[in-house]
N, CA, C and O atoms as CSV, one atom per row, in Angstrom:
chain,resi,resn,atom,element,x,y,z
A,1,MET,N,N,4.307,-13.296,5.617
A,1,MET,CA,C,4.427,-12.837,6.937
A,1,MET,C,C,5.073,-11.400,6.810
A,1,MET,O,O,6.040,-11.140,6.094
A,2,ILE,N,N,4.440,-10.569,7.558
A,2,ILE,CA,C,4.883,-9.108,7.695
A,2,ILE,C,C,5.784,-8.897,8.902
A,2,ILE,O,O,5.429,-9.319,10.003
A,3,THR,N,N,6.771,-8.352,8.758
A,3,THR,CA,C,7.583,-7.950,9.979
A,3,THR,C,C,7.335,-6.432,10.368
A,3,THR,O,O,7.107,-5.653,9.443
A,4,PRO,N,N,7.361,-5.991,11.576
A,4,PRO,CA,C,7.150,-4.789,12.127
A,4,PRO,C,C,7.911,-3.681,11.214
A,4,PRO,O,O,7.409,-2.587,10.954
A,5,ARG,N,N,9.061,-4.064,10.805
A,5,ARG,CA,C,10.036,-3.166,10.030
A,5,ARG,C,C,9.451,-2.817,8.669
A,5,ARG,O,O,9.777,-1.749,8.151
A,6,HIS,N,N,8.621,-3.632,8.064
A,6,HIS,CA,C,7.939,-3.498,6.831
A,6,HIS,C,C,6.668,-2.974,6.853
A,6,HIS,O,O,6.177,-2.542,5.810
A,7,LEU,N,N,5.968,-2.946,8.061
A,7,LEU,CA,C,4.650,-2.588,8.121
A,7,LEU,C,C,4.270,-1.033,7.733
A,7,LEU,O,O,3.196,-0.802,7.177
A,8,PRO,N,N,5.142,-0.037,8.031
A,8,PRO,CA,C,4.894,1.316,7.668
A,8,PRO,C,C,4.819,1.364,6.157
A,8,PRO,O,O,3.942,2.061,5.648
A,9,ARG,N,N,5.682,0.667,5.377
A,9,ARG,CA,C,5.702,0.735,4.051
A,9,ARG,C,C,4.359,0.120,3.291
A,9,ARG,O,O,3.807,0.622,2.311
A,10,LEU,N,N,4.005,-0.994,3.931
A,10,LEU,CA,C,2.848,-1.628,3.487
A,10,LEU,C,C,1.570,-0.813,3.748
A,10,LEU,O,O,0.723,-0.674,2.866
A,11,ALA,N,N,1.452,-0.304,4.908
A,11,ALA,CA,C,0.515,0.456,5.246
A,11,ALA,C,C,0.288,1.826,4.515
A,11,ALA,O,O,-0.828,2.317,4.348
A,12,TYR,N,N,1.370,2.344,4.132
A,12,TYR,CA,C,1.369,3.598,3.316
A,12,TYR,C,C,0.926,3.141,1.843
A,12,TYR,O,O,0.151,3.803,1.152
A,13,LEU,N,N,1.468,2.021,1.475
A,13,LEU,CA,C,1.061,1.485,0.029
A,13,LEU,C,C,-0.358,1.139,0.038
A,13,LEU,O,O,-0.969,1.490,-0.971
A,14,LEU,N,N,-0.967,0.585,0.866
A,14,LEU,CA,C,-2.495,0.195,0.865
A,14,LEU,C,C,-3.196,1.521,1.118
A,14,LEU,O,O,-4.282,1.632,0.550
A,15,HIS,N,N,-2.823,2.471,1.801
A,15,HIS,CA,C,-3.532,3.739,1.803
A,15,HIS,C,C,-3.504,4.442,0.632
A,15,HIS,O,O,-4.537,5.019,0.294
A,16,VAL,N,N,-2.386,4.520,-0.157
A,16,VAL,CA,C,-2.343,5.212,-1.383
A,16,VAL,C,C,-3.134,4.307,-2.474
A,16,VAL,O,O,-3.792,4.901,-3.327
A,17,LEU,N,N,-3.097,3.073,-2.474
A,17,LEU,CA,C,-3.960,2.312,-3.403
A,17,LEU,C,C,-5.318,2.595,-3.131
A,17,LEU,O,O,-6.053,2.789,-4.100
A,18,GLN,N,N,-5.746,2.648,-2.079
A,18,GLN,CA,C,-7.160,3.051,-1.779
A,18,GLN,C,C,-7.549,4.346,-2.363
A,18,GLN,O,O,-8.602,4.420,-2.997
A,19,GLU,N,N,-6.742,5.436,-2.192
A,19,GLU,CA,C,-6.974,6.704,-2.813
A,19,GLU,C,C,-7.003,6.588,-4.285
A,19,GLU,O,O,-7.901,7.138,-4.924
A,20,LEU,N,N,-5.965,5.827,-4.924
A,20,LEU,CA,C,-5.909,5.692,-6.377
A,20,LEU,C,C,-7.167,5.062,-6.861
A,20,LEU,O,O,-7.720,5.491,-7.874
A,21,ARG,N,N,-7.628,4.091,-6.198
A,21,ARG,CA,C,-8.830,3.371,-6.706
A,21,ARG,C,C,-9.878,4.263,-7.024
A,21,ARG,O,O,-10.583,4.047,-8.010
A,22,ALA,N,N,-10.079,5.386,-6.188
A,22,ALA,CA,C,-11.201,6.293,-6.116
A,22,ALA,C,C,-11.088,7.107,-7.462
A,22,ALA,O,O,-12.110,7.608,-7.931
A,23,VAL,N,N,-9.890,7.249,-8.084
A,23,VAL,CA,C,-9.790,8.136,-9.101
A,23,VAL,C,C,-9.572,7.558,-10.524
A,23,VAL,O,O,-9.509,8.265,-11.529
A,24,LEU,N,N,-9.453,6.075,-10.515
A,24,LEU,CA,C,-8.982,5.485,-11.760
A,24,LEU,C,C,-10.185,4.935,-12.275
A,24,LEU,O,O,-11.051,4.628,-11.456
A,25,SER,N,N,-10.408,4.745,-13.557
A,25,SER,CA,C,-11.416,3.961,-14.148
A,25,SER,C,C,-11.381,2.464,-13.701
A,25,SER,O,O,-10.309,1.930,-13.413
A,26,PRO,N,N,-12.516,1.825,-13.650
A,26,PRO,CA,C,-12.517,0.450,-13.163
A,26,PRO,C,C,-11.532,-0.439,-14.094
A,26,PRO,O,O,-10.782,-1.295,-13.626
A,27,GLU,N,N,-11.623,-0.146,-15.391
A,27,GLU,CA,C,-10.661,-0.842,-16.214
A,27,GLU,C,C,-9.183,-0.824,-15.937
A,27,GLU,O,O,-8.505,-1.847,-15.840
A,28,VAL,N,N,-8.689,0.498,-15.808
A,28,VAL,CA,C,-7.340,0.687,-15.441
A,28,VAL,C,C,-7.067,-0.003,-13.958
A,28,VAL,O,O,-6.100,-0.729,-13.731
A,29,TRP,N,N,-7.974,0.310,-13.094
A,29,TRP,CA,C,-7.672,-0.343,-11.808
A,29,TRP,C,C,-7.598,-1.795,-11.819
A,29,TRP,O,O,-6.747,-2.368,-11.140
A,30,ASP,N,N,-8.439,-2.442,-12.552
A,30,ASP,CA,C,-8.520,-4.049,-12.608
A,30,ASP,C,C,-7.143,-4.342,-13.255
A,30,ASP,O,O,-6.403,-5.111,-12.641
A,31,GLN,N,N,-6.778,-3.887,-14.263
A,31,GLN,CA,C,-5.645,-4.164,-15.048
A,31,GLN,C,C,-4.283,-4.013,-14.274
A,31,GLN,O,O,-3.421,-4.891,-14.285
A,32,ASP,N,N,-4.164,-2.780,-13.579
A,32,ASP,CA,C,-2.888,-2.595,-12.985
A,32,ASP,C,C,-2.784,-2.744,-11.413
A,32,ASP,O,O,-1.718,-3.073,-10.894
A,33,TRP,N,N,-3.923,-2.492,-10.671
A,33,TRP,CA,C,-3.785,-2.466,-9.226
A,33,TRP,C,C,-4.668,-3.555,-8.535
A,33,TRP,O,O,-4.445,-3.784,-7.347
A,34,ARG,N,N,-5.632,-4.232,-9.170
A,34,ARG,CA,C,-6.647,-4.974,-8.381
A,34,ARG,C,C,-5.931,-6.159,-7.618
A,34,ARG,O,O,-6.262,-6.405,-6.459
A,35,GLU,N,N,-5.050,-6.820,-8.192
A,35,GLU,CA,C,-4.234,-7.910,-7.644
A,35,GLU,C,C,-3.485,-7.510,-6.443
A,35,GLU,O,O,-3.746,-8.017,-5.352
A,36,PRO,N,N,-2.462,-6.524,-6.610
A,36,PRO,CA,C,-1.696,-5.933,-5.461
A,36,PRO,C,C,-2.542,-5.471,-4.236
A,36,PRO,O,O,-2.208,-5.690,-3.072
A,37,PHE,N,N,-3.640,-4.827,-4.604
A,37,PHE,CA,C,-4.543,-4.177,-3.632
A,37,PHE,C,C,-5.173,-5.583,-2.825
A,37,PHE,O,O,-5.224,-5.607,-1.595
A,38,ALA,N,N,-5.537,-6.481,-3.477
A,38,ALA,CA,C,-6.191,-7.582,-2.883
A,38,ALA,C,C,-5.277,-8.255,-1.976
A,38,ALA,O,O,-5.676,-8.556,-0.851
A,39,ARG,N,N,-4.070,-8.528,-2.353
A,39,ARG,CA,C,-2.976,-9.146,-1.531
A,39,ARG,C,C,-2.712,-8.206,-0.221
A,39,ARG,O,O,-2.610,-8.751,0.878
A,40,LEU,N,N,-2.610,-6.898,-0.338
A,40,LEU,CA,C,-2.466,-5.993,0.714
A,40,LEU,C,C,-3.771,-6.113,1.633
A,40,LEU,O,O,-3.627,-6.211,2.852
A,41,ARG,N,N,-4.858,-6.106,1.138
A,41,ARG,CA,C,-6.058,-6.203,1.974
A,41,ARG,C,C,-6.172,-7.524,2.735
A,41,ARG,O,O,-6.714,-7.583,3.839
A,42,HIS,N,N,-5.667,-8.538,2.138
A,42,HIS,CA,C,-5.507,-9.822,2.765
A,42,HIS,C,C,-4.633,-9.846,3.928
A,42,HIS,O,O,-4.924,-10.326,5.024
A,43,LEU,N,N,-3.481,-9.259,3.581
A,43,LEU,CA,C,-2.506,-9.017,4.882
A,43,LEU,C,C,-3.032,-8.087,5.920
A,43,LEU,O,O,-2.678,-8.188,7.094
A,44,ARG,N,N,-3.843,-7.215,5.519
A,44,ARG,CA,C,-4.389,-6.227,6.439
A,44,ARG,C,C,-5.391,-6.920,7.399
A,44,ARG,O,O,-5.438,-6.642,8.598
A,45,LYS,N,N,-6.179,-7.827,6.809
A,45,LYS,CA,C,-7.082,-8.587,7.594
A,45,LYS,C,C,-6.465,-9.688,8.514
A,45,LYS,O,O,-7.130,-10.147,9.443
A,46,ALA,N,N,-5.281,-10.082,8.273
A,46,ALA,CA,C,-4.628,-11.087,9.015
A,46,ALA,C,C,-4.348,-10.836,10.581
A,46,ALA,O,O,-4.055,-9.706,10.972
A,47,PRO,N,N,-4.429,-11.717,11.294
A,47,PRO,CA,C,-4.389,-11.314,12.700
A,47,PRO,C,C,-2.938,-10.961,13.245
A,47,PRO,O,O,-2.753,-10.778,14.449
A,48,ASP,N,N,-1.968,-10.877,12.355
A,48,ASP,CA,C,-0.635,-10.542,12.857
A,48,ASP,C,C,-0.549,-9.077,13.503
A,48,ASP,O,O,0.173,-8.888,14.482
A,49,PHE,N,N,-1.196,-8.194,13.013
A,49,PHE,CA,C,-1.152,-6.682,13.552
A,49,PHE,C,C,-2.578,-6.093,13.868
A,49,PHE,O,O,-3.506,-6.276,13.079
A,50,THR,N,N,-2.723,-5.440,14.941
A,50,THR,CA,C,-4.063,-4.861,15.201
A,50,THR,C,C,-4.330,-3.675,14.282
A,50,THR,O,O,-3.483,-3.188,13.533
A,51,ASP,N,N,-5.636,-3.244,14.416
A,51,ASP,CA,C,-5.869,-1.949,13.611
A,51,ASP,C,C,-5.075,-0.784,13.966
A,51,ASP,O,O,-4.627,0.004,13.134
A,52,THR,N,N,-4.897,-0.688,15.355
A,52,THR,CA,C,-4.024,0.340,15.994
A,52,THR,C,C,-2.606,0.358,15.399
A,52,THR,O,O,-2.053,1.421,15.118
A,53,GLU,N,N,-2.007,-0.891,15.206
A,53,GLU,CA,C,-0.784,-1.018,14.839
A,53,GLU,C,C,-0.632,-0.608,13.236
A,53,GLU,O,O,0.308,0.041,12.776
A,54,TRP,N,N,-1.696,-1.098,12.529
A,54,TRP,CA,C,-1.721,-0.609,11.085
A,54,TRP,C,C,-1.723,0.989,11.129
A,54,TRP,O,O,-0.879,1.613,10.486
A,55,ASN,N,N,-2.518,1.522,11.763
A,55,ASN,CA,C,-2.807,2.996,11.739
A,55,ASN,C,C,-1.521,3.667,12.155
A,55,ASN,O,O,-1.019,4.582,11.503
A,56,ASP,N,N,-0.979,3.146,13.332
A,56,ASP,CA,C,0.316,3.802,13.848
A,56,ASP,C,C,1.368,3.632,12.691
A,56,ASP,O,O,2.024,4.605,12.322
A,57,ALA,N,N,1.513,2.485,12.162
A,57,ALA,CA,C,2.476,2.252,11.083
A,57,ALA,C,C,2.430,3.145,9.922
A,57,ALA,O,O,3.443,3.520,9.330
A,58,LEU,N,N,1.125,3.508,9.580
A,58,LEU,CA,C,0.911,4.488,8.456
A,58,LEU,C,C,1.554,5.822,8.767
A,58,LEU,O,O,2.149,6.464,7.901
A,59,GLU,N,N,1.426,6.216,9.985
A,59,GLU,CA,C,2.074,7.553,10.371
A,59,GLU,C,C,3.559,7.473,10.454
A,59,GLU,O,O,4.149,8.549,10.353
A,60,LYS,N,N,4.302,6.353,10.627
A,60,LYS,CA,C,5.592,6.082,10.766
A,60,LYS,C,C,6.291,5.906,9.378
A,60,LYS,O,O,7.514,5.833,9.263
A,61,ALA,N,N,5.525,5.851,8.470
A,61,ALA,CA,C,6.251,5.554,7.102
A,61,ALA,C,C,7.114,6.809,6.822
A,61,ALA,O,O,6.640,7.945,6.810
A,62,SER,N,N,8.415,6.520,6.598
A,62,SER,CA,C,9.329,7.720,6.299
A,62,SER,C,C,9.123,8.352,4.972
A,62,SER,O,O,8.484,7.809,4.071
A,63,ALA,N,N,9.688,9.529,4.881
A,63,ALA,CA,C,9.767,10.409,3.856
A,63,ALA,C,C,10.276,9.485,2.523
A,63,ALA,O,O,9.645,9.427,1.468
A,64,HIS,N,N,11.426,8.844,2.768
A,64,HIS,CA,C,11.984,8.057,1.744
A,64,HIS,C,C,10.997,7.096,1.301
A,64,HIS,O,O,10.735,7.111,0.098
A,65,ASP,N,N,10.266,6.074,2.209
A,65,ASP,CA,C,9.489,5.209,1.819
A,65,ASP,C,C,8.209,5.728,1.089
A,65,ASP,O,O,7.639,5.022,0.258
A,66,ARG,N,N,7.819,6.838,1.381
A,66,ARG,CA,C,6.654,7.577,0.798
A,66,ARG,C,C,7.125,7.875,-0.713
A,66,ARG,O,O,6.363,7.580,-1.634
A,67,ARG,N,N,8.319,8.430,-0.957
A,67,ARG,CA,C,8.769,8.843,-2.236
A,67,ARG,C,C,8.913,7.584,-3.091
A,67,ARG,O,O,8.528,7.613,-4.260
A,68,VAL,N,N,9.440,6.498,-2.570
A,68,VAL,CA,C,9.758,5.360,-3.342
A,68,VAL,C,C,8.377,4.716,-3.761
A,68,VAL,O,O,8.190,4.331,-4.915
A,69,ILE,N,N,7.456,4.621,-2.808
A,69,ILE,CA,C,6.200,4.157,-3.203
A,69,ILE,C,C,5.387,5.062,-4.148
A,69,ILE,O,O,4.704,4.484,-4.994
A,70,ASP,N,N,5.373,6.355,-4.113
A,70,ASP,CA,C,4.986,7.088,-4.947
A,70,ASP,C,C,5.542,7.087,-6.329
A,70,ASP,O,O,4.817,7.319,-7.297
A,71,GLN,N,N,6.785,6.837,-6.439
A,71,GLN,CA,C,7.563,6.766,-7.710
A,71,GLN,C,C,7.005,5.443,-8.260
A,71,GLN,O,O,6.705,5.428,-9.454
A,72,LEU,N,N,6.820,4.260,-7.478
A,72,LEU,CA,C,6.540,2.931,-7.947
A,72,LEU,C,C,5.134,3.092,-8.488
A,72,LEU,O,O,4.815,2.491,-9.514
A,73,LEU,N,N,4.322,3.834,-7.882
A,73,LEU,CA,C,2.894,3.933,-8.453
A,73,LEU,C,C,2.735,4.694,-9.688
A,73,LEU,O,O,1.789,4.458,-10.440
A,74,LYS,N,N,3.658,5.648,-9.957
A,74,LYS,CA,C,3.798,6.317,-11.031
A,74,LYS,C,C,4.423,5.665,-12.090
A,74,LYS,O,O,4.570,6.224,-13.177
A,75,LYS,N,N,4.880,4.298,-11.822
A,75,LYS,CA,C,5.695,3.415,-12.710
A,75,LYS,C,C,7.009,4.192,-13.117
A,75,LYS,O,O,7.421,4.205,-14.277
A,76,GLY,N,N,7.626,4.831,-12.078
A,76,GLY,CA,C,8.694,5.683,-12.311
A,76,GLY,C,C,9.973,4.578,-12.320
A,76,GLY,O,O,11.095,5.026,-12.555
A,77,PHE,N,N,9.830,3.354,-12.104
A,77,PHE,CA,C,10.833,2.432,-12.159
A,77,PHE,C,C,10.819,1.547,-13.314
A,77,PHE,O,O,11.631,0.624,-13.380
A,78,ASP,N,N,9.839,1.783,-14.360
A,78,ASP,CA,C,9.728,1.017,-15.595
A,78,ASP,C,C,10.877,1.466,-16.368
A,78,ASP,O,O,11.234,2.644,-16.340
A,79,ALA,N,N,11.529,0.490,-17.123
A,79,ALA,CA,C,12.624,0.798,-18.035
A,79,ALA,C,C,12.296,1.054,-19.387
A,79,ALA,O,O,13.183,1.318,-20.198
């Protein structure tokens, strides 16, 4: 279940993963990002929020949320 509070982060993450998919090799994509992307796409298609709400949420993602997600995608939290 998605709450409105988390929707901006999830919308931004889905957006960035869509962009990342376009530049990665299929092998790297499948290994690292296929499953998380599929889960987000499933959430995106759920009737909990409208297309407009997802699009609005993407615009509302804070600079902090964007930095954290960008760092996550660069595996900046790996120890």
